[in-house]
N, CA and C atoms as an extended XYZ file, in Angstrom:
417
Properties=species:S:1:pos:R:3:atomname:S:1:resname:S:1:resid:I:1 pbc="F F F"
N       -23.103        3.006       16.188 N   MET     1
C       -23.269        2.637       14.791 CA  MET     1
C       -21.951        2.866       14.052 C   MET     1
N       -21.451        1.824       13.401 N   VAL     2
C       -20.200        1.930       12.656 CA  VAL     2
C       -20.455        2.655       11.343 C   VAL     2
N       -19.566        3.561       11.033 N   LEU     3
C       -19.640        4.332        9.803 CA  LEU     3
C       -18.276        4.282        9.133 C   LEU     3
N       -18.265        4.179        7.819 N   HIS     4
C       -17.028        4.128        7.051 CA  HIS     4
C       -16.896        5.392        6.210 C   HIS     4
N       -15.754        5.522        5.578 N   MET     5
C       -15.509        6.600        4.626 CA  MET     5
C       -15.031        5.978        3.322 C   MET     5
N       -15.285        6.661        2.212 N   MET     6
C       -14.720        6.235        0.929 CA  MET     6
C       -13.957        7.401        0.334 C   MET     6
N       -12.878        7.060       -0.372 N   LYS     7
C       -11.985        8.081       -0.925 CA  LYS     7
C       -11.397        7.554       -2.220 C   LYS     7
N       -11.317        8.433       -3.220 N   LEU     8
C       -10.626        8.071       -4.458 CA  LEU     8
C        -9.135        8.021       -4.179 C   LEU     8
N        -8.474        7.010       -4.688 N   CYS     9
C        -7.036        6.855       -4.508 CA  CYS     9
C        -6.362        7.425       -5.767 C   CYS     9
N        -6.238        8.730       -5.791 N   VAL    10
C        -5.751        9.445       -6.974 CA  VAL    10
C        -4.265        9.164       -7.195 C   VAL    10
N        -3.901        8.892       -8.440 N   GLY    11
C        -2.503        8.655       -8.787 CA  GLY    11
C        -2.065        7.220       -8.616 C   GLY    11
N        -2.939        6.373       -8.126 N   VAL    12
C        -2.620        4.961       -7.946 CA  VAL    12
C        -3.363        4.171       -9.014 C   VAL    12
N        -2.629        3.310       -9.703 N   GLU    13
C        -3.209        2.547      -10.811 CA  GLU    13
C        -3.723        1.174      -10.399 C   GLU    13
N        -3.085        0.554       -9.373 N   THR    14
C        -3.443       -0.807       -8.982 CA  THR    14
C        -3.429       -0.952       -7.462 C   THR    14
N        -4.093       -2.009       -6.994 N   MET    15
C        -4.072       -2.316       -5.561 CA  MET    15
C        -2.641       -2.577       -5.104 C   MET    15
N        -1.900       -3.299       -5.925 N   GLU    16
C        -0.528       -3.652       -5.568 CA  GLU    16
C         0.343       -2.414       -5.401 C   GLU    16
N         0.099       -1.397       -6.189 N   GLN    17
C         0.873       -0.155       -6.075 CA  GLN    17
C         0.651        0.495       -4.711 C   GLN    17
N        -0.593        0.554       -4.246 N   LEU    18
C        -0.875        1.115       -2.924 CA  LEU    18
C        -0.284        0.227       -1.833 C   LEU    18
N        -0.429       -1.094       -1.979 N   GLU    19
C         0.125       -2.021       -0.991 CA  GLU    19
C         1.643       -1.848       -0.867 C   GLU    19
N         2.330       -1.743       -1.987 N   GLN    20
C         3.789       -1.590       -1.966 CA  GLN    20
C         4.196       -0.246       -1.376 C   GLN    20
N         3.476        0.812       -1.709 N   SER    21
C         3.783        2.142       -1.187 CA  SER    21
C         3.651        2.168        0.329 C   SER    21
N         2.577        1.595        0.833 N   GLN    22
C         2.376        1.596        2.277 CA  GLN    22
C         3.365        0.667        2.980 C   GLN    22
N         3.720       -0.448        2.351 N   ALA    23
C         4.708       -1.358        2.943 CA  ALA    23
C         6.060       -0.655        3.082 C   ALA    23
N         6.431        0.157        2.084 N   ARG    24
C         7.699        0.917        2.163 CA  ARG    24
C         7.660        1.889        3.339 C   ARG    24
N         6.554        2.578        3.510 N   ARG    25
C         6.431        3.522        4.631 CA  ARG    25
C         6.548        2.805        5.969 C   ARG    25
N         5.924        1.646        6.088 N   LEU    26
C         5.989        0.890        7.336 CA  LEU    26
C         7.409        0.388        7.608 C   LEU    26
N         8.121       -0.059        6.556 N   ARG    27
C         9.504       -0.517        6.733 CA  ARG    27
C        10.407        0.613        7.217 C   ARG    27
N        10.108        1.838        6.816 N   ARG    28
C        10.895        3.002        7.251 CA  ARG    28
C        10.471        3.492        8.634 C   ARG    28
N         9.509        2.817        9.226 N   GLY    29
C         9.044        3.199       10.562 CA  GLY    29
C         8.053        4.346       10.565 C   GLY    29
N         7.502        4.671        9.409 N   GLN    30
C         6.535        5.758        9.311 CA  GLN    30
C         5.128        5.247        9.630 C   GLN    30
N         4.327        6.124       10.192 N   ARG    31
C         2.921        5.796       10.443 CA  ARG    31
C         2.129        6.034        9.172 C   ARG    31
N         1.015        5.331        9.063 N   LEU    32
C         0.147        5.485        7.899 CA  LEU    32
C        -0.984        6.442        8.240 C   LEU    32
N        -1.172        7.431        7.373 N   PHE    33
C        -2.266        8.381        7.561 CA  PHE    33
C        -2.642        8.969        6.215 C   PHE    33
N        -3.796        9.592        6.197 N   HIS    34
C        -4.253       10.329        5.017 CA  HIS    34
C        -4.813       11.660        5.508 C   HIS    34
N        -4.378       12.751        4.907 N   ASP    35
C        -4.853       14.075        5.282 CA  ASP    35
C        -5.956       14.530        4.333 C   ASP    35
N        -6.946       15.184        4.910 N   THR    36
C        -8.058       15.705        4.126 CA  THR    36
C        -8.492       17.042        4.722 C   THR    36
N        -8.969       17.922        3.896 N   ARG    37
C        -9.281       19.283        4.334 CA  ARG    37
C       -10.427       19.341        5.330 C   ARG    37
N       -11.457       18.560        5.092 N   MET    38
C       -12.664       18.647        5.922 CA  MET    38
C       -12.642       17.618        7.060 C   MET    38
N       -12.959       18.091        8.251 N   MET    39
C       -13.056       17.220        9.420 CA  MET    39
C       -14.428       16.542        9.409 C   MET    39
N       -14.486       15.214        9.495 N   PRO    40
C       -15.788       14.535        9.532 CA  PRO    40
C       -16.553       14.888       10.805 C   PRO    40
N       -17.778       15.295       10.653 N   LYS    41
C       -18.606       15.619       11.813 CA  LYS    41
C       -18.964       14.363       12.606 C   LYS    41
N       -18.944       13.222       11.945 N   ARG    42
C       -19.300       11.959       12.589 CA  ARG    42
C       -18.055       11.114       12.882 C   ARG    42
N       -16.988       11.777       13.276 N   ALA    43
C       -15.710       11.104       13.522 CA  ALA    43
C       -15.830       10.012       14.574 C   ALA    43
N       -16.618       10.239       15.623 N   ASP    44
C       -16.760        9.226       16.675 CA  ASP    44
C       -17.325        7.917       16.126 C   ASP    44
N       -18.268        8.003       15.192 N   ASP    45
C       -18.834        6.797       14.583 CA  ASP    45
C       -17.805        6.091       13.700 C   ASP    45
N       -16.909        6.859       13.094 N   ILE    46
C       -15.909        6.286       12.190 CA  ILE    46
C       -14.817        5.557       12.975 C   ILE    46
N       -14.302        6.174       14.018 N   ILE    47
C       -13.196        5.536       14.744 CA  ILE    47
C       -13.671        4.393       15.635 C   ILE    47
N       -14.951        4.162       15.690 N   ASP    48
C       -15.512        3.049       16.452 CA  ASP    48
C       -15.696        1.829       15.544 C   ASP    48
N       -14.637        1.462       14.809 N   GLY    49
C       -14.684        0.278       13.946 CA  GLY    49
C       -14.810        0.570       12.470 C   GLY    49
N       -14.722        1.825       12.062 N   GLY    50
C       -14.866        2.179       10.654 CA  GLY    50
C       -13.587        2.002        9.865 C   GLY    50
N       -13.737        1.963        8.556 N   SER    51
C       -12.612        1.804        7.638 CA  SER    51
C       -12.669        2.864        6.552 C   SER    51
N       -11.526        3.078        5.933 N   LEU    52
C       -11.433        3.914        4.735 CA  LEU    52
C       -11.451        2.967        3.547 C   LEU    52
N       -12.450        3.101        2.686 N   TYR    53
C       -12.568        2.273        1.493 CA  TYR    53
C       -11.932        3.026        0.333 C   TYR    53
N       -10.877        2.444       -0.218 N   TRP    54
C       -10.139        3.058       -1.316 CA  TRP    54
C       -10.783        2.691       -2.645 C   TRP    54
N       -11.076        3.700       -3.460 N   VAL    55
C       -11.604        3.515       -4.811 CA  VAL    55
C       -10.439        3.730       -5.771 C   VAL    55
N       -10.067        2.658       -6.478 N   ILE    56
C        -8.945        2.701       -7.410 CA  ILE    56
C        -9.475        2.415       -8.805 C   ILE    56
N        -9.193        3.328       -9.717 N   LYS    57
C        -9.632        3.189      -11.105 CA  LYS    57
C       -11.135        2.930      -11.211 C   LYS    57
N       -11.924        3.680      -10.438 N   GLY    58
C       -13.373        3.626      -10.553 CA  GLY    58
C       -14.037        2.446       -9.863 C   GLY    58
N       -13.286        1.708       -9.015 N   ARG    59
C       -13.855        0.544       -8.338 CA  ARG    59
C       -13.391        0.491       -6.887 C   ARG    59
N       -14.315        0.145       -5.986 N   PHE    60
C       -13.909       -0.170       -4.623 CA  PHE    60
C       -12.965       -1.358       -4.725 C   PHE    60
N       -11.793       -1.271       -4.074 N   GLN    61
C       -10.872       -2.393       -4.166 CA  GLN    61
C       -10.233       -2.776       -2.843 C   GLN    61
N       -10.031       -1.800       -1.960 N   LEU    62
C        -9.359       -2.065       -0.687 CA  LEU    62
C       -10.043       -1.295        0.435 C   LEU    62
N        -9.883       -1.801        1.663 N   ARG    63
C       -10.301       -1.039        2.824 CA  ARG    63
C        -9.183       -1.088        3.851 C   ARG    63
N        -9.161       -0.053        4.675 N   GLN    64
C        -8.117        0.081        5.683 CA  GLN    64
C        -8.747        0.679        6.932 C   GLN    64
N        -8.478        0.082        8.078 N   GLU    65
C        -9.073        0.546        9.329 CA  GLU    65
C        -8.638        1.975        9.645 C   GLU    65
N        -9.590        2.781       10.102 N   ILE    66
C        -9.299        4.129       10.602 CA  ILE    66
C        -9.223        4.011       12.115 C   ILE    66
N        -8.035        4.225       12.672 N   VAL    67
C        -7.850        4.036       14.115 CA  VAL    67
C        -8.032        5.329       14.905 C   VAL    67
N        -7.902        6.465       14.236 N   ASP    68
C        -8.102        7.748       14.913 CA  ASP    68
C        -8.259        8.841       13.866 C   ASP    68
N        -8.865        9.940       14.271 N   ILE    69
C        -8.986       11.130       13.417 CA  ILE    69
C        -8.627       12.314       14.296 C   ILE    69
N        -7.650       13.098       13.852 N   THR    70
C        -7.214       14.256       14.640 CA  THR    70
C        -7.272       15.521       13.801 C   THR    70
N        -7.413       16.645       14.498 N   ARG    71
C        -7.324       17.953       13.842 CA  ARG    71
C        -5.855       18.370       13.860 C   ARG    71
N        -5.374       18.848       12.737 N   GLU    72
C        -3.985       19.293       12.607 CA  GLU    72
C        -3.981       20.664       11.942 C   GLU    72
N        -2.833       21.325       11.950 N   ASN    73
C        -2.647       22.600       11.259 CA  ASN    73
C        -1.387       22.513       10.421 C   ASN    73
N        -1.451       23.105        9.223 N   ASP    74
C        -0.252       23.136        8.382 CA  ASP    74
C         0.614       24.334        8.765 C   ASP    74
N         1.698       24.539        8.045 N   GLY    75
C         2.626       25.620        8.351 CA  GLY    75
C         2.014       27.003        8.276 C   GLY    75
N         0.944       27.158        7.495 N   ALA    76
C         0.277       28.457        7.357 CA  ALA    76
C        -0.879       28.607        8.349 C   ALA    76
N        -1.065       27.615        9.216 N   GLY    77
C        -2.131       27.704       10.211 CA  GLY    77
C        -3.488       27.227        9.738 C   GLY    77
N        -3.557       26.666        8.527 N   ARG    78
C        -4.830       26.140        8.017 CA  ARG    78
C        -5.087       24.758        8.622 C   ARG    78
N        -6.304       24.534        9.066 N   GLY    79
C        -6.657       23.265        9.677 CA  GLY    79
C        -6.999       22.189        8.663 C   GLY    79
N        -6.781       20.953        9.058 N   PHE    80
C        -7.149       19.802        8.239 CA  PHE    80
C        -7.361       18.613        9.169 C   PHE    80
N        -7.947       17.565        8.628 N   ALA    81
C        -8.172       16.337        9.389 CA  ALA    81
C        -7.146       15.303        8.963 C   ALA    81
N        -6.589       14.603        9.946 N   ARG    82
C        -5.646       13.516        9.665 CA  ARG    82
C        -6.321       12.207       10.057 C   ARG    82
N        -6.467       11.330        9.047 N   LEU    83
C        -7.022       10.000        9.283 CA  LEU    83
C        -5.856        9.065        9.564 C   LEU    83
N        -5.764        8.565       10.784 N   HIS    84
C        -4.707        7.632       11.167 CA  HIS    84
C        -5.182        6.232       10.790 C   HIS    84
N        -4.372        5.543        9.988 N   LEU    85
C        -4.784        4.274        9.396 CA  LEU    85
C        -4.058        3.085       10.011 C   LEU    85
N        -4.753        1.965       10.075 N   GLY    86
C        -4.139        0.717       10.516 CA  GLY    86
C        -3.182        0.208        9.446 C   GLY    86
N        -2.324       -0.744        9.792 N   PRO    87
C        -1.292       -1.197        8.857 CA  PRO    87
C        -1.780       -2.163        7.781 C   PRO    87
N        -2.965       -2.741        7.939 N   ASP    88
C        -3.418       -3.780        7.017 CA  ASP    88
C        -4.380       -3.245        5.968 C   ASP    88
N        -4.149       -3.654        4.723 N   LEU    89
C        -5.070       -3.380        3.627 CA  LEU    89
C        -5.836       -4.665        3.342 C   LEU    89
N        -7.158       -4.577        3.291 N   HIS    90
C        -8.009       -5.729        3.046 CA  HIS    90
C        -8.669       -5.556        1.682 C   HIS    90
N        -8.545       -6.558        0.846 N   ARG    91
C        -9.202       -6.513       -0.463 CA  ARG    91
C       -10.698       -6.741       -0.285 C   ARG    91
N       -11.469       -5.974       -1.051 N   VAL    92
C       -12.929       -6.079       -0.973 CA  VAL    92
C       -13.481       -6.462       -2.337 C   VAL    92
N       -14.746       -6.871       -2.339 N   MET    93
C       -15.382       -7.217       -3.612 CA  MET    93
C       -15.398       -5.975       -4.500 C   MET    93
N       -14.794       -6.060       -5.665 N   PRO    94
C       -14.776       -4.898       -6.549 CA  PRO    94
C       -16.194       -4.473       -6.920 C   PRO    94
N       -16.418       -3.174       -6.869 N   ARG    95
C       -17.726       -2.629       -7.223 CA  ARG    95
C       -17.498       -1.245       -7.814 C   ARG    95
N       -18.176       -0.955       -8.894 N   ALA    96
C       -18.010        0.335       -9.561 CA  ALA    96
C       -18.450        1.479       -8.660 C   ALA    96
N       -17.735        2.585       -8.756 N   GLN    97
C       -18.071        3.797       -8.015 CA  GLN    97
C       -17.769        4.990       -8.910 C   GLN    97
N       -18.755        5.842       -9.085 N   ARG    98
C       -18.565        7.040       -9.908 CA  ARG    98
C       -17.611        7.992       -9.211 C   ARG    98
N       -16.910        8.814       -9.970 N   PRO    99
C       -15.979        9.771       -9.367 CA  PRO    99
C       -16.698       10.784       -8.475 C   PRO    99
N       -15.990       11.260       -7.475 N   PHE   100
C       -16.497       12.281       -6.568 CA  PHE   100
C       -15.294       13.024       -6.022 C   PHE   100
N       -15.528       14.187       -5.450 N   GLN   101
C       -14.435       14.966       -4.869 CA  GLN   101
C       -14.380       14.743       -3.379 C   GLN   101
N       -13.178       14.787       -2.839 N   GLY   102
C       -13.013       14.662       -1.399 CA  GLY   102
C       -13.281       13.250       -0.935 C   GLY   102
N       -14.025       13.128        0.147 N   TRP   103
C       -14.402       11.833        0.684 CA  TRP   103
C       -15.905       11.837        0.918 C   TRP   103
N       -16.443       10.657        1.138 N   ARG   104
C       -17.866       10.512        1.409 CA  ARG   104
C       -18.038        9.513        2.548 C   ARG   104
N       -19.112        9.694        3.319 N   TYR   105
C       -19.485        8.678        4.299 CA  TYR   105
C       -19.979        7.446        3.542 C   TYR   105
N       -19.802        6.284        4.175 N   LEU   106
C       -20.267        5.030        3.600 CA  LEU   106
C       -20.901        4.220        4.731 C   LEU   106
N       -22.204        4.053        4.662 N   GLU   107
C       -22.917        3.283        5.685 CA  GLU   107
C       -22.436        1.829        5.645 C   GLU   107
N       -22.358        1.209        6.806 N   ALA   108
C       -21.851       -0.161        6.907 CA  ALA   108
C       -22.644       -1.126        6.020 C   ALA   108
N       -23.951       -0.949        5.946 N   ALA   109
C       -24.789       -1.851        5.151 CA  ALA   109
C       -24.503       -1.736        3.651 C   ALA   109
N       -23.940       -0.625        3.212 N   LYS   110
C       -23.659       -0.414        1.792 CA  LYS   110
C       -22.197       -0.658        1.433 C   LYS   110
N       -21.377       -0.988        2.411 N   ALA   111
C       -19.946       -1.192        2.173 CA  ALA   111
C       -19.707       -2.547        1.514 C   ALA   111
N       -18.770       -2.602        0.567 N   PRO   112
C       -18.438       -3.890       -0.059 CA  PRO   112
C       -17.870       -4.874        0.968 C   PRO   112
N       -18.178       -6.133        0.788 N   GLN   113
C       -17.668       -7.176        1.675 CA  GLN   113
C       -16.209       -7.482        1.353 C   GLN   113
N       -15.506       -7.974        2.354 N   ASP   114
C       -14.134       -8.418        2.133 CA  ASP   114
C       -14.132       -9.628        1.205 C   ASP   114
N       -13.070       -9.733        0.410 N   LEU   115
C       -12.896      -10.906       -0.439 CA  LEU   115
C       -12.387      -12.068        0.388 C   LEU   115
N       -12.633      -13.249       -0.098 N   LEU   116
C       -12.106      -14.455        0.519 CA  LEU   116
C       -10.584      -14.390        0.463 C   LEU   116
N        -9.948      -14.482        1.624 N   THR   117
C        -8.484      -14.413        1.652 CA  THR   117
C        -7.865      -15.618        2.333 C   THR   117
N        -8.703      -16.510        2.851 N   GLU   118
C        -8.190      -17.693        3.520 CA  GLU   118
C        -8.850      -18.932        2.952 C   GLU   118
N        -8.267      -20.057        3.246 N   GLY   119
C        -8.830      -21.317        2.804 CA  GLY   119
C        -8.113      -21.833        1.575 C   GLY   119
N        -8.325      -23.097        1.254 N   PRO   120
C        -7.625      -23.711        0.129 CA  PRO   120
C        -8.007      -23.063       -1.200 C   PRO   120
N        -7.009      -22.636       -1.935 N   GLY   121
C        -7.223      -22.086       -3.268 CA  GLY   121
C        -7.645      -20.634       -3.321 C   GLY   121
N        -7.846      -19.981       -2.182 N   ALA   122
C        -8.325      -18.599       -2.184 CA  ALA   122
C        -7.375      -17.680       -2.923 C   ALA   122
N        -6.078      -17.895       -2.742 N   GLU   123
C        -5.106      -17.013       -3.394 CA  GLU   123
C        -5.054      -17.213       -4.897 C   GLU   123
N        -5.630      -18.319       -5.382 N   ASP   124
C        -5.614      -18.606       -6.813 CA  ASP   124
C        -6.744      -17.928       -7.580 C   ASP   124
N        -7.756      -17.450       -6.862 N   LEU   125
C        -8.901      -16.837       -7.530 CA  LEU   125
C        -8.693      -15.343       -7.701 C   LEU   125
N        -8.797      -14.843       -8.936 N   PRO   126
C        -8.718      -13.389       -9.124 CA  PRO   126
C        -9.881      -12.705       -8.412 C   PRO   126
N        -9.665      -11.453       -7.936 N   PRO   127
C       -10.730      -10.743       -7.214 CA  PRO   127
C       -12.046      -10.648       -7.987 C   PRO   127
N       -11.972      -10.461       -9.306 N   GLU   128
C       -13.193      -10.343      -10.100 CA  GLU   128
C       -13.977      -11.658      -10.094 C   GLU   128
N       -13.243      -12.794      -10.153 N   MET   129
C       -13.910      -14.093      -10.120 CA  MET   129
C       -14.532      -14.329       -8.746 C   MET   129
N       -13.826      -13.947       -7.681 N   GLN   130
C       -14.393      -14.081       -6.347 CA  GLN   130
C       -15.688      -13.280       -6.235 C   GLN   130
N       -15.681      -12.058       -6.760 N   ALA   131
C       -16.872      -11.214       -6.704 CA  ALA   131
C       -18.032      -11.864       -7.454 C   ALA   131
N       -17.744      -12.435       -8.621 N   GLU   132
C       -18.792      -13.100       -9.402 CA  GLU   132
C       -19.338      -14.312       -8.666 C   GLU   132
N       -18.454      -15.103       -8.072 N   LEU   133
C       -18.900      -16.277       -7.329 CA  LEU   133
C       -19.741      -15.877       -6.117 C   LEU   133
N       -19.369      -14.780       -5.465 N   ARG   134
C       -20.159      -14.302       -4.324 CA  ARG   134
C       -21.547      -13.845       -4.788 C   ARG   134
N       -21.593      -13.159       -5.940 N   SER   135
C       -22.884      -12.673       -6.411 CA  SER   135
C       -23.815      -13.829       -6.772 C   SER   135
N       -23.232      -14.981       -7.126 N   LEU   136
C       -24.022      -16.168       -7.442 CA  LEU   136
C       -24.330      -16.992       -6.206 C   LEU   136
N       -23.781      -16.594       -5.059 N   GLY   137
C       -24.027      -17.309       -3.814 CA  GLY   137
C       -23.172      -18.557       -3.653 C   GLY   137
N       -22.113      -18.667       -4.432 N   ILE   138
C       -21.259      -19.844       -4.342 CA  ILE   138
C       -20.218      -19.699       -3.253 C   ILE   138
N       -19.711      -18.499       -3.061 N   LEU   139
C       -18.750      -18.256       -1.973 CA  LEU   139
C       -19.448      -17.591       -0.812 C   LEU   139
C-alpha cells in the first residue's frame, strides 16, 4: 500500500521559490533531501512509491517522490530521519490545508491529484483554474 507524507514548506512563499532553490542545489551537484526529527514507522510503505506533498502558504501545491528514508545522527549524536527526494517537483491541484507541526501521513486516496502539465494549452492555464476545471469534471 502506497503511503505519502505531507509537510509545511516553512519560509517558502511560492512554488517557484522552492523550484528555483532545488534547481540551484541540483546544479551544484547536491542531492535533495529533507531532515525531520521523527522517523516514520511506516517508512517501507512510503518508499514504495510515496511522495512528500509540500504545503505552501496553507495549500497543497507540489509533490516530490521520496526515494529513500535513512536514520542519521547529528554532531551531538541525536538521531533524525533523512527523506531522500527525487529531482522532480510535480504541481498538484491546490487544496487548503490547516497548519500542523512536523509531518503527517497522507493516504493515497486523500492525496491531491497532479495538475495537467501536458497537452495543448496546459501551460497557459493557472493552477487555480485547472483545479476548478477538474472539480467541474472538464479536465
